[in-house]
C-alpha positions as CSV (number, residue, x, y, z in Angstrom):
1,M,0.0,0.0,0.0
2,S,1.4,3.4,-1.0
3,R,2.1,6.1,1.5
4,G,-0.6,8.5,0.3
5,A,-3.6,8.3,2.6
6,K,-5.0,11.5,4.1
7,L,-6.8,11.8,7.4
8,S,-9.3,14.6,7.9
9,V,-10.8,15.5,11.3
10,D,-13.6,17.9,12.2
11,I,-14.3,18.5,15.9
12,G,-17.8,19.7,16.4
13,G,-19.8,20.6,19.5
14,T,-21.4,17.1,19.6
15,F,-19.6,14.8,17.2
16,T,-16.0,14.5,16.0
17,D,-16.0,13.4,12.4
18,V,-13.0,11.5,11.0
19,V,-12.6,10.7,7.3
20,L,-9.7,8.7,5.7
21,E,-9.1,9.1,2.0
22,D,-7.0,6.3,0.4
23,G,-6.8,5.9,-3.3
24,G,-9.8,8.1,-3.9
25,E,-12.0,6.0,-1.5
26,L,-13.4,7.6,1.6
27,T,-14.1,5.9,4.9
28,S,-15.7,7.9,7.7
29,V,-16.8,7.6,11.3
30,K,-18.5,9.8,13.9
31,V,-17.6,9.6,17.5
32,L,-18.8,11.7,20.4
33,T,-16.6,14.8,21.1
34,T,-14.6,14.4,24.3
35,Y,-14.7,17.8,26.0
36,E,-12.0,17.1,28.7
37,D,-9.4,16.4,26.0
38,P,-10.8,16.8,22.4
39,A,-7.7,15.0,21.1
40,S,-8.9,11.8,22.7
41,G,-12.0,11.8,20.4
42,V,-9.7,12.4,17.4
43,M,-7.5,9.5,18.3
44,A,-10.5,7.2,18.9
45,G,-11.9,8.1,15.5
46,A,-8.6,7.7,13.8
47,A,-8.1,4.3,15.3
48,L,-11.5,3.2,14.0
49,V,-10.9,4.2,10.4
50,L,-7.4,2.7,10.4
51,Q,-8.8,-0.5,11.7
52,E,-11.7,-0.6,9.2
53,T,-9.5,0.1,6.2
54,G,-6.3,-1.7,7.1
55,V,-4.3,1.4,6.4
56,Q,-1.2,1.7,8.6
57,A,-0.5,4.8,10.6
58,Q,2.8,5.4,8.8
59,D,0.9,5.3,5.4
60,I,-0.8,8.6,6.2
61,S,0.8,11.4,4.3
62,L,-1.2,14.4,5.5
63,V,-3.5,15.2,8.4
64,L,-6.2,17.9,7.9
65,H,-8.0,19.4,10.9
66,G,-10.7,21.8,11.8
67,T,-12.2,22.6,15.2
68,T,-14.7,24.7,17.0
69,L,-12.5,25.0,20.1
70,A,-11.5,28.6,19.5
71,T,-15.1,29.6,18.9
72,N,-16.3,27.8,21.9
73,A,-13.7,29.4,24.2
74,L,-14.8,32.8,23.1
75,I,-18.5,32.1,23.5
76,E,-18.1,30.3,26.8
77,R,-15.4,32.8,28.1
78,A,-13.1,29.9,28.8
79,G,-9.9,31.4,27.4
80,A,-6.8,32.6,29.1
81,R,-6.5,35.4,31.6
82,T,-5.6,38.2,29.2
83,A,-4.4,41.8,29.4
84,L,-4.3,44.6,26.9
85,L,-1.5,47.1,26.7
86,T,-2.7,50.1,24.7
87,T,-2.1,53.8,24.1
88,A,-2.7,55.9,27.2
89,G,-6.1,57.4,27.2
90,H,-7.6,54.7,25.0
91,R,-8.0,51.8,27.4
92,D,-11.8,52.0,27.0
93,V,-11.9,51.5,23.2
94,L,-13.0,47.9,23.7
95,E,-15.9,48.9,26.0
96,M,-17.1,52.0,24.0
97,A,-17.1,49.8,20.8
98,L,-18.9,51.7,18.0
99,E,-21.3,53.5,20.3
100,N,-24.2,52.4,18.0
101,R,-27.6,51.0,19.0
102,F,-28.0,47.8,17.1
103,E,-31.4,47.3,18.9
104,Q,-32.8,50.8,18.5
105,Y,-35.9,50.5,20.7
106,D,-34.5,48.4,23.6
107,V,-33.7,50.9,26.4
108,N,-31.9,48.2,28.3
109,V,-29.9,47.1,25.3
110,R,-27.1,44.6,26.3
111,R,-23.6,44.7,24.8
112,P,-21.1,42.0,24.7
113,E,-18.7,42.1,27.7
114,P,-15.1,42.8,26.7
115,L,-12.7,39.8,27.0
116,V,-10.4,41.9,29.1
117,P,-11.7,43.6,32.2
118,R,-10.8,47.3,32.7
119,T,-8.3,46.5,35.4
120,L,-6.2,44.6,32.9
121,R,-6.4,47.2,30.1
122,L,-3.2,48.9,30.9
123,P,-2.1,52.4,29.5
124,I,1.3,52.8,27.9
125,T,2.6,56.3,27.3
126,E,3.2,56.6,23.5
127,R,1.4,58.0,20.5
128,L,1.8,57.7,16.7
129,G,0.2,59.7,14.0
130,A,-1.9,58.3,11.3
131,D,1.1,58.4,9.0
132,G,3.2,56.5,11.5
133,S,5.2,59.5,12.7
134,V,6.0,59.6,16.4
135,L,3.9,62.2,18.3
136,V,4.8,61.0,21.8
137,P,7.9,58.8,22.3
138,L,7.5,55.5,24.0
139,D,8.0,55.8,27.8
140,E,9.5,52.5,28.9
141,S,8.8,53.2,32.5
142,S,5.1,52.9,31.8
143,V,5.9,49.5,30.2
144,D,7.8,48.4,33.4
145,A,4.8,49.4,35.5
146,A,2.5,47.3,33.3
147,I,4.8,44.4,33.5
148,D,4.7,44.5,37.3
149,T,0.8,44.4,37.0
150,L,1.0,41.4,34.6
151,R,3.3,39.6,37.1
152,E,1.1,40.3,40.1
153,T,-2.3,39.4,38.5
154,G,-1.2,36.1,37.0
155,V,-1.9,37.0,33.4
156,E,-1.3,34.2,30.8
157,S,-1.5,36.2,27.6
158,V,-1.1,39.8,26.5
159,A,-2.4,41.7,23.5
160,I,-0.5,44.8,22.5
161,G,-2.4,47.3,20.4
162,F,-1.4,51.0,19.9
163,L,-3.1,53.7,17.8
164,H,-2.0,53.7,14.2
165,A,0.5,50.9,14.6
166,Y,-0.7,49.5,11.3
167,A,1.3,52.4,9.8
168,D,4.4,51.8,11.9
169,D,4.7,48.9,14.4
170,R,8.0,50.1,16.1
171,H,6.4,50.8,19.5
172,E,4.4,47.6,19.6
173,R,7.5,45.5,18.8
174,R,9.6,47.2,21.4
175,V,7.0,46.7,24.1
176,A,6.7,43.0,23.0
177,D,10.4,42.6,23.4
178,L,10.3,44.1,26.9
179,V,7.3,41.9,28.0
180,S,8.8,38.7,26.6
181,S,12.2,39.4,28.2
182,A,10.6,40.0,31.6
183,L,7.9,37.3,31.4
184,P,9.0,34.7,28.9
185,H,6.1,32.3,29.9
186,I,3.4,34.8,28.7
187,A,2.0,34.6,25.2
188,V,2.2,37.9,23.3
189,T,0.0,39.0,20.4
190,L,0.6,42.2,18.4
191,A,-2.3,43.9,16.8
192,S,0.0,45.0,14.0
193,D,0.6,41.3,13.2
194,V,-2.9,39.9,13.6
195,C,-4.9,42.8,12.1
196,P,-2.7,45.6,10.6
197,E,-5.7,47.7,9.4
198,V,-7.4,51.0,10.2
199,R,-10.2,51.2,12.8
200,E,-8.8,50.7,16.2
201,Y,-11.8,49.0,17.8
202,E,-11.9,46.1,15.4
203,R,-8.1,45.9,15.4
204,F,-7.9,45.8,19.2
205,S,-10.8,43.4,19.5
206,T,-9.2,41.0,17.0
207,A,-5.8,41.2,18.8
208,V,-7.5,40.5,22.2
209,A,-9.5,37.6,20.9
210,N,-6.3,36.1,19.4
211,A,-4.5,36.5,22.7
212,Y,-7.5,35.1,24.6
213,V,-7.6,31.8,22.8
214,Q,-3.8,31.4,22.0
215,P,-2.7,29.5,25.1
216,L,-5.6,27.1,24.9
217,M,-5.2,26.4,21.2
218,C,-1.4,26.0,21.5
219,R,-1.8,23.5,24.3
220,Y,-4.4,21.6,22.3
221,L,-2.4,21.6,19.0
222,D,0.7,20.5,20.9
223,S,-1.2,17.7,22.5
224,L,-2.8,16.6,19.2
225,E,0.5,16.6,17.4
226,S,2.1,14.6,20.3
227,Q,-0.8,12.0,20.4
228,L,-0.6,11.6,16.6
229,R,3.1,10.9,16.8
230,E,2.5,8.4,19.6
231,Q,0.0,6.6,17.4
232,G,2.6,6.5,14.6
233,I,1.1,9.2,12.4
234,T,4.1,11.4,11.6
235,A,2.5,13.3,8.7
236,P,2.4,17.1,8.5
237,V,-0.7,18.7,10.0
238,L,-2.6,21.4,8.2
239,L,-5.5,23.4,9.9
240,M,-8.6,24.7,8.2
241,S,-8.9,28.4,8.5
242,S,-12.1,30.5,8.6
243,G,-11.3,31.9,5.1
244,G,-11.7,28.5,3.5
245,G,-8.1,27.6,3.1
246,L,-5.6,25.3,4.8
247,T,-2.7,26.7,6.9
248,T,0.3,25.3,8.7
249,L,0.4,24.3,12.3
250,D,2.8,27.1,13.1
251,A,0.6,29.7,11.5
252,A,-2.4,28.3,13.4
253,K,-0.6,28.6,16.7
254,A,0.4,32.2,15.9
255,Y,-3.0,33.2,14.6
256,P,-5.6,30.9,16.3
257,I,-8.2,33.5,15.8
258,R,-8.2,32.5,12.1
259,L,-9.6,29.1,13.2
260,V,-12.9,30.5,14.7
261,E,-15.0,29.2,11.8
262,S,-12.8,26.5,10.5
263,G,-15.3,23.6,10.5
264,P,-18.1,25.6,8.8
265,A,-15.6,26.9,6.2
266,G,-14.8,23.3,5.3
267,G,-18.4,22.6,4.6
268,A,-18.6,25.7,2.4
269,Q,-15.7,24.4,0.4
270,L,-17.5,21.1,-0.1
271,A,-20.6,22.8,-1.3
272,A,-18.6,25.1,-3.6
273,A,-16.7,22.1,-5.1
274,L,-20.0,20.3,-5.8
275,A,-21.5,23.4,-7.3
276,R,-18.6,23.7,-9.7
277,R,-18.7,20.1,-10.7
278,S,-22.4,20.0,-11.4
279,E,-22.4,23.6,-12.8
280,W,-25.0,24.9,-10.4
281,P,-24.6,28.7,-10.6
282,R,-26.5,29.5,-7.4
283,V,-26.3,27.4,-4.3
284,L,-27.4,27.7,-0.7
285,S,-25.1,25.6,1.6
286,F,-26.9,24.1,4.6
287,D,-24.7,22.6,7.3
288,M,-26.6,21.3,10.4
289,G,-24.7,19.4,13.0
290,G,-25.2,18.6,16.6
291,T,-24.8,22.1,18.0
292,T,-25.4,24.7,15.2
293,A,-26.7,25.2,11.7
294,K,-24.7,27.2,9.1
295,I,-26.0,28.7,5.9
296,C,-23.8,30.2,3.2
297,L,-24.5,31.7,-0.2
298,I,-22.4,30.3,-3.1
299,D,-22.5,32.0,-6.5
300,D,-20.6,30.7,-9.6
301,G,-18.9,28.0,-7.5
302,E,-17.4,30.5,-5.0
303,P,-18.6,31.1,-1.4
304,Q,-19.2,34.6,-0.3
305,L,-16.1,36.0,1.5
306,S,-15.6,38.7,4.0
307,R,-13.0,40.3,6.2
308,S,-15.2,40.8,9.3
309,F,-17.0,38.4,11.6
310,E,-18.8,38.7,14.9
311,V,-18.5,36.0,17.6
312,D,-21.2,35.4,20.3
313,R,-23.9,37.8,19.1
314,I,-26.2,38.6,22.0
315,Y,-29.1,39.5,19.6
316,R,-29.7,36.9,16.8
317,F,-28.9,38.3,13.4
318,K,-28.1,41.8,14.8
319,K,-24.8,43.3,13.6
320,G,-23.0,45.0,16.4
321,S,-24.2,42.7,19.1
322,G,-21.2,40.4,19.1
323,L,-17.4,40.6,19.4
324,P,-15.9,41.8,16.1
325,V,-12.8,40.2,14.6
326,R,-11.2,41.2,11.4
327,I,-10.0,38.0,9.7
328,P,-10.5,36.4,6.3
329,V,-13.7,34.5,6.7
330,V,-16.3,32.7,4.6
331,E,-19.4,34.8,5.0
332,M,-22.2,32.8,6.5
333,V,-24.9,32.9,9.2
334,E,-24.7,30.5,12.1
335,I,-27.4,29.9,14.7
336,G,-27.8,27.6,17.6
337,A,-30.0,25.1,15.8
338,G,-28.5,21.6,15.7
339,G,-29.5,18.1,16.6
340,G,-28.5,18.7,20.2
341,S,-30.2,22.1,20.6
342,L,-32.5,22.1,23.6
343,A,-36.2,22.9,23.4
344,A,-38.3,24.6,26.0
345,V,-41.5,26.7,26.5
346,D,-41.0,30.3,27.5
347,R,-43.2,32.5,29.7
348,L,-45.4,33.5,26.7
349,G,-46.1,29.9,25.9
350,R,-43.9,29.8,22.8
351,V,-41.7,26.9,21.9
352,T,-38.0,27.9,21.8
353,V,-35.1,25.9,20.5
354,G,-31.4,26.7,21.2
355,P,-29.0,28.2,21.4
356,E,-28.2,26.1,24.5
357,S,-27.2,22.6,23.4
358,A,-27.0,19.2,25.1
359,A,-23.7,18.7,23.2
360,S,-22.2,15.2,23.6
361,E,-22.1,15.3,27.4
362,P,-24.8,14.3,28.3
363,G,-26.4,14.7,24.8
364,P,-30.1,14.5,23.9
365,A,-32.3,12.4,26.2
366,C,-32.5,9.6,23.6
367,Y,-28.7,9.1,23.8
368,G,-29.3,7.4,27.2
369,L,-26.3,9.2,28.7
370,G,-28.1,11.2,31.4
371,G,-29.8,14.0,29.3
372,E,-33.2,14.9,30.7
373,R,-34.2,17.9,28.5
374,P,-35.6,17.4,25.0
375,A,-33.4,18.2,22.0
376,V,-34.1,18.4,18.3
377,T,-32.8,14.8,17.9
378,D,-35.4,13.6,20.4
379,A,-38.2,15.3,18.4
380,D,-36.8,13.8,15.1
381,L,-36.9,10.3,16.7
382,L,-40.5,10.7,17.8
383,L,-41.6,12.0,14.4
384,G,-40.2,8.9,12.6
385,K,-37.3,10.9,10.9
386,L,-34.7,8.8,12.6
387,P,-34.5,5.0,13.0
388,A,-33.6,4.1,16.5
389,E,-31.0,1.5,15.4
390,G,-27.8,2.4,13.5
391,F,-27.4,6.0,14.7
392,A,-23.9,7.4,14.3
393,G,-22.8,4.3,12.4
394,G,-24.3,1.9,14.9
395,R,-22.3,3.3,17.9
396,V,-25.4,4.8,19.5
397,T,-28.8,3.2,19.9
398,L,-31.5,5.8,20.5
399,D,-33.9,5.4,23.4
400,E,-37.4,6.4,22.2
401,R,-38.9,6.1,25.7
402,A,-36.4,8.6,27.1
403,A,-37.1,11.0,24.2
404,T,-40.9,10.7,24.8
405,E,-40.6,11.5,28.5
406,A,-38.4,14.5,27.9
407,V,-40.6,16.0,25.2
408,A,-43.8,15.4,27.2
409,R,-42.4,16.8,30.5
410,H,-40.7,19.9,29.1
411,V,-42.9,20.9,26.1
412,G,-46.1,18.8,25.8
413,S,-47.2,19.3,29.4
414,H,-46.9,23.1,29.1
415,L,-48.9,23.3,25.8
416,G,-51.5,20.6,26.5
417,L,-50.1,18.5,23.6
418,E,-49.4,14.8,23.3
419,D,-45.8,13.9,22.8
420,V,-45.8,13.6,19.0
421,P,-47.5,17.0,18.3
422,A,-45.2,18.5,20.8
423,A,-42.2,17.0,18.9
424,W,-43.7,18.4,15.7
425,A,-43.8,21.9,17.4
426,I,-40.1,21.5,18.2
427,S,-39.2,20.5,14.7
428,E,-41.2,23.3,13.1
429,T,-39.7,25.8,15.4
430,V,-36.1,24.9,14.5
431,D,-36.9,24.7,10.8
432,E,-38.6,28.1,10.8
433,S,-35.6,29.6,12.7
434,M,-33.3,28.3,10.0
435,A,-35.5,29.6,7.3
436,L,-35.6,33.0,9.0
437,A,-31.8,33.0,9.2
438,A,-31.5,32.1,5.5
439,R,-33.9,34.9,4.4
440,A,-32.2,37.5,6.6
441,H,-28.7,36.5,5.4
442,A,-29.7,36.6,1.7
443,S,-31.5,39.9,2.0
444,E,-28.5,41.4,3.8
445,W,-26.5,40.7,0.7
446,G,-29.2,41.7,-1.8
447,R,-29.7,38.0,-2.9
448,S,-32.6,35.7,-3.3
449,V,-32.9,32.0,-2.2
450,E,-35.9,30.7,-4.2
451,D,-33.9,29.9,-7.4
452,R,-31.0,28.2,-5.6
453,T,-30.0,24.6,-5.1
454,L,-29.9,23.6,-1.4
455,I,-26.9,21.4,-0.6
456,A,-27.4,19.7,2.7
457,F,-24.7,18.0,4.8
458,G,-23.9,17.5,8.5
459,G,-25.5,14.8,10.6
460,A,-28.8,16.6,11.0
461,A,-29.2,18.6,7.8
462,P,-30.6,15.8,5.5
463,L,-33.4,15.3,8.1
464,H,-34.5,18.9,7.9
465,A,-33.5,20.0,4.4
466,A,-36.7,19.2,2.5
467,R,-38.8,21.0,5.0
468,L,-36.4,24.0,4.9
469,A,-36.7,24.0,1.1
470,E,-40.5,24.1,1.4
471,K,-40.3,27.1,3.7
472,L,-37.9,28.9,1.4
473,R,-39.8,27.9,-1.8
474,M,-36.7,26.1,-3.2
475,K,-37.3,23.3,-5.7
476,R,-34.1,21.2,-5.4
477,V,-32.2,19.7,-2.5
478,V,-28.9,17.7,-2.9
479,V,-27.5,15.4,-0.3
480,P,-23.9,14.5,-1.3
481,E,-22.0,11.4,-0.5
482,N,-20.6,11.3,3.1
483,A,-23.0,14.1,3.9
484,G,-22.9,13.3,7.7
485,V,-19.2,14.2,7.7
486,G,-19.4,16.9,5.1
487,S,-17.1,19.5,6.7
488,A,-14.3,16.9,7.1
489,V,-14.7,15.9,3.4
490,G,-14.5,19.6,2.6
491,F,-11.1,19.8,4.2
492,L,-9.9,17.3,1.6
493,L,-11.0,19.6,-1.2
494,A,-9.8,22.9,0.2
495,P,-6.7,24.7,-1.1
496,I,-3.6,25.6,1.0
497,S,-3.7,29.3,1.4
498,F,-2.8,32.4,3.5
499,E,-3.9,36.0,3.3
500,V,-1.9,39.1,4.3
501,V,-3.5,42.5,4.8
502,R,-2.0,46.1,4.9
503,S,-3.8,49.4,5.5
504,A,-2.5,52.4,3.5
505,P,-5.3,55.0,3.2
506,T,-4.9,57.2,0.2
507,H,-6.9,58.8,-2.6
508,L,-6.9,56.9,-5.8
509,D,-5.7,59.9,-7.8
510,A,-2.6,60.2,-5.5
511,L,-1.7,56.5,-5.6
512,S,1.9,55.8,-6.2
513,I,2.3,52.7,-8.4
514,S,5.9,52.1,-7.2
515,E,4.7,52.1,-3.6
516,V,1.9,49.7,-4.5
517,Q,4.3,47.4,-6.1
518,A,6.7,47.5,-3.1
519,R,3.9,46.9,-0.7
520,L,2.6,43.9,-2.6
521,D,6.1,42.5,-2.9
522,D,6.4,42.7,0.9
523,M,3.0,41.1,1.4
524,R,3.9,38.3,-1.1
525,R,7.0,37.4,0.8
526,E,5.1,37.2,4.1
527,A,2.4,35.0,2.6
528,S,4.9,32.8,0.8
529,A,6.8,32.2,4.1
530,V,3.7,30.6,5.5
531,V,2.4,28.6,2.6
532,A,5.7,27.6,0.9
533,P,6.6,24.8,3.3
534,A,3.3,23.1,2.7
535,L,3.0,23.8,-1.0
536,G,6.3,22.5,-2.2
537,D,6.4,22.7,-6.0
538,S,2.6,22.9,-6.3
539,P,1.3,25.7,-8.6
540,V,0.2,28.8,-6.7
541,K,-2.6,31.3,-7.4
542,E,-2.3,34.9,-6.3
543,V,-5.3,37.0,-5.6
544,V,-4.9,40.7,-4.7
545,R,-7.9,42.8,-3.6
546,A,-8.2,46.5,-2.8
547,Y,-10.8,47.9,-0.3
548,M,-12.2,51.0,-1.9
549,R,-15.0,53.5,-1.3
550,Y,-16.1,57.0,-2.3
551,V,-14.6,59.7,-0.2
552,G,-16.9,60.4,2.8
553,Q,-18.4,56.9,2.9
554,G,-18.1,54.7,5.9
555,F,-17.7,51.3,4.3
556,E,-15.7,50.0,1.4
557,L,-16.0,47.4,-1.3
558,A,-13.4,44.6,-2.0
559,V,-12.4,44.7,-5.6
560,E,-10.0,42.3,-7.4
561,V,-6.9,44.3,-8.5
562,P,-6.1,44.3,-12.2
563,P,-2.5,43.8,-13.4
564,I,-0.2,46.7,-12.6
565,G,0.7,48.7,-15.7
566,S,0.8,52.2,-17.1
567,D,-3.0,52.5,-17.0
568,F,-3.3,50.9,-13.5
569,I,-5.1,53.7,-11.8
570,A,-7.8,54.0,-14.6
571,A,-8.2,50.3,-14.6
572,L,-8.6,50.1,-10.8
573,R,-11.2,52.9,-10.9
574,H,-13.1,51.0,-13.7
575,V,-13.2,47.8,-11.6
576,F,-14.4,49.7,-8.5
577,E,-17.2,51.4,-10.5
578,E,-18.3,48.0,-12.0
579,N,-18.5,46.5,-8.5
580,Y,-20.2,49.5,-7.1
581,R,-22.8,49.6,-9.9
582,A,-23.5,45.9,-9.5
583,L,-24.2,46.3,-5.8
584,Y,-26.0,49.7,-5.7
585,G,-27.3,50.0,-9.2
586,Q,-25.4,53.2,-10.0
587,I,-22.2,55.1,-9.5
588,I,-21.6,58.6,-8.1
589,P,-20.2,60.6,-11.0
590,G,-17.4,63.1,-10.2
591,Q,-16.9,61.8,-6.7
592,S,-13.3,61.0,-5.6
593,V,-12.4,57.4,-4.7
594,E,-10.1,56.3,-1.9
595,L,-8.4,53.1,-0.9
596,L,-8.1,51.9,2.7
597,S,-6.5,48.5,2.6
598,W,-4.9,45.8,0.4
599,T,-5.1,42.0,0.8
600,L,-2.9,39.4,-1.0
601,S,-3.5,35.7,-0.8
602,L,-1.5,32.8,-2.1
603,Q,-3.3,29.5,-2.6
604,S,-2.9,26.2,-4.2
605,E,-5.5,24.7,-6.5
606,S,-8.6,23.2,-4.9
607,A,-9.0,19.4,-5.2
608,R,-11.9,18.0,-7.2
609,P,-14.6,15.7,-5.6
610,R,-14.8,12.2,-6.9
611,N,-16.6,12.0,-10.2
612,T,-17.7,8.4,-10.3
613,A,-20.5,6.7,-8.4
614,R,-20.1,3.4,-6.6
615,S,-21.8,0.3,-7.9
616,V,-25.2,-0.3,-6.3
617,S,-27.5,-3.2,-5.5
618,S,-31.2,-3.5,-5.8
619,A,-33.3,-0.4,-5.2
620,A,-36.0,-2.2,-3.3
621,P,-36.8,-0.7,0.1
622,V,-35.7,-2.7,3.1
623,K,-38.7,-2.1,5.3
624,A,-41.7,0.1,5.9
625,A,-41.9,2.8,8.5
626,R,-44.1,5.9,9.2
627,L,-43.5,9.6,9.4
628,F,-45.6,12.3,11.2
629,D,-46.4,15.2,8.8
630,G,-48.0,17.5,11.4
631,S,-51.5,16.2,11.2
632,A,-51.3,12.4,10.6
633,W,-48.9,9.5,10.3
634,Q,-47.9,8.5,6.8
635,Q,-46.6,5.1,5.8
636,L,-43.3,5.3,4.0
637,A,-40.5,3.2,2.6
638,V,-37.0,3.0,3.9
639,F,-34.1,2.8,1.4
640,P,-30.5,2.1,2.2
641,R,-28.5,4.7,0.4
642,S,-26.2,2.1,-1.2
643,A,-29.3,0.5,-2.9
644,L,-30.3,3.6,-4.9
645,E,-29.8,3.0,-8.6
646,T,-28.5,5.9,-10.7
647,N,-31.3,8.1,-12.1
648,Q,-34.0,5.6,-10.8
649,V,-36.8,8.0,-9.6
650,H,-38.7,7.3,-6.4
651,R,-41.4,9.4,-4.7
652,G,-41.8,10.5,-1.1
653,P,-42.6,10.0,1.6
654,A,-39.5,7.9,2.2
655,L,-36.3,7.7,4.3
656,V,-32.9,7.1,2.8
657,V,-30.6,5.7,5.6
658,E,-26.8,5.6,5.8
659,A,-24.2,5.3,8.5
660,Q,-23.9,8.9,9.6
661,T,-27.3,10.5,8.7
662,T,-30.8,10.0,7.3
663,T,-32.4,11.8,4.4
664,V,-36.1,12.6,4.9
665,V,-38.2,12.8,1.7
666,P,-41.7,14.2,2.5
667,A,-44.7,13.7,0.3
668,G,-44.6,16.1,-2.7
669,F,-40.9,15.3,-3.5
670,R,-39.4,12.8,-5.9
671,F,-35.8,11.7,-5.4
672,F,-33.0,9.8,-7.2
673,A,-29.3,9.2,-7.1
674,D,-27.5,11.1,-9.8
675,Q,-24.3,10.2,-11.7
676,Y,-22.2,11.4,-8.7
677,A,-24.1,9.2,-6.2
678,Q,-25.7,12.4,-4.8
679,I,-29.3,12.1,-3.6
680,V,-31.3,14.7,-5.5
681,L,-34.8,15.7,-4.1
682,E,-37.1,17.8,-6.4
683,R,-40.4,19.3,-5.4
684,D,-43.4,18.6,-7.5
685,E,-44.6,21.5,-9.6
């Protein structure tokens, strides 16, 4: 057997998904996430796929990994004790935030608490101008006083963020040297490294978030690497970043904040690859796991990208109610609506679902691990969407009695409903929440959803995809192969990449082409230093974007930069106006244009999903079952996925079962396996 197998691992809030690719064949398992030491779940899953395939540990050539640990640490406030050293007089930037009212009519509006308390936001005497010139020299005695405070308060990690350090980082680097020399055990994050961009609130917030999760993530990644070596897996480890690309272990340790959406980004890469292969121009990616549901718009085979993201929004879908981070990220909406999301009845008699989750410990009531409150999975079981046997590849047998008791006690008894109608209320609530999130996300970007193909993956998505499509008036749903471990499969398709950003505010008419070229050369060297060790001789694609706006505007557009030549400024203006007109319908004639920032990314080519379907057996259903449709029980057929013949059309209601998930096909849908072994559901006209 050749040394060429790849191991892909995605740690979620409930399950850890492990996929082994060997010779183009995929073998996958789902194991419960181990919260005390997440690497233990990884090792357990790796051992299972190695045993099942007969592949030896030393035959693995590459390990790909994505995790929600950084995100969870920020949401749960479980990171390191962190301090912020910042320009004197500006220690409250984190608390003042943008001073906007994201919930205009709530007089008691709540804002996210800063990750660093005011007592650990320490002033440093220094000041730079917007052009990087020194207005107030660095007073090292103020640094010494701050170091004494760090030592006395037991700080584990420090963020250093000074005004306008994106223009000149000399003060930040000098303070970092002093802190590291006096306290070598403390992790140090520079805002000028993590986010060298204008807007001090977002820059400081990003630096603090990076510092907050860095000790935790470094310990975890060191532990994972050590345990892999102990098991005989000596292959390089690449981490999935929030921007949809793979990065090195060293870069992940330096910039762990770039891992906050790593798992969902892998799912978006899977959906994008499938869209390109099948030539679907407009796609809605739907990833529903055990803890959250993620929805992403994909046009022309590329997911929507952004450079801003909010963690832990206090108000659902409300911009400004979370902690902002400025990182490359796949733009998506994420809500607490997964199989483990807990259901309850509020004081107004309304059914609520999430964001609190049963996770893997103890899990939904039907897991039989001590959970007493009803989760979405409990409702799905009672409605006939899930077979009790064979859940999670046969490693979990679902307890219908426990699910019935939980739903009846916590929902049905409050509403005067029997257990099955109460379960339907839970299911409808979570489906409507996801539909609302999809509509809000699409409208925010000026897009529609009705004419898109819904690609569903994650352990819970195929159970809810058809009902979500009905609510969104979408006509086609696709469930790919290995849908239950979709994000981990997406890691195998993602490119190796790294993005560098620089802020250099200037009017377009005053732009110096030589300065632009020098800046891009410097950015290219920095990006290459990160990706070159992993890329080797692989071809590299370079993408340069400029962030532009009309003078006086508050927000900018990202435009792809044309080749630098003698007519560069005119070409750049033309590209900006094309993008502006596409978004707003018109341009502003005669108005000056300015640039704020530049980004440069280097990336390898994306891998292509397998193009051939496996051979299949008879398409006859294995048994009959029943599904509750909200008013009555319907008899349905149950098909093993491996038995679906290519292009043989069947009609709902039906279930298509496989090791890691189940596809629910309601009445009013027809379904078949296409040439890529994808399950395609189409609504009747």
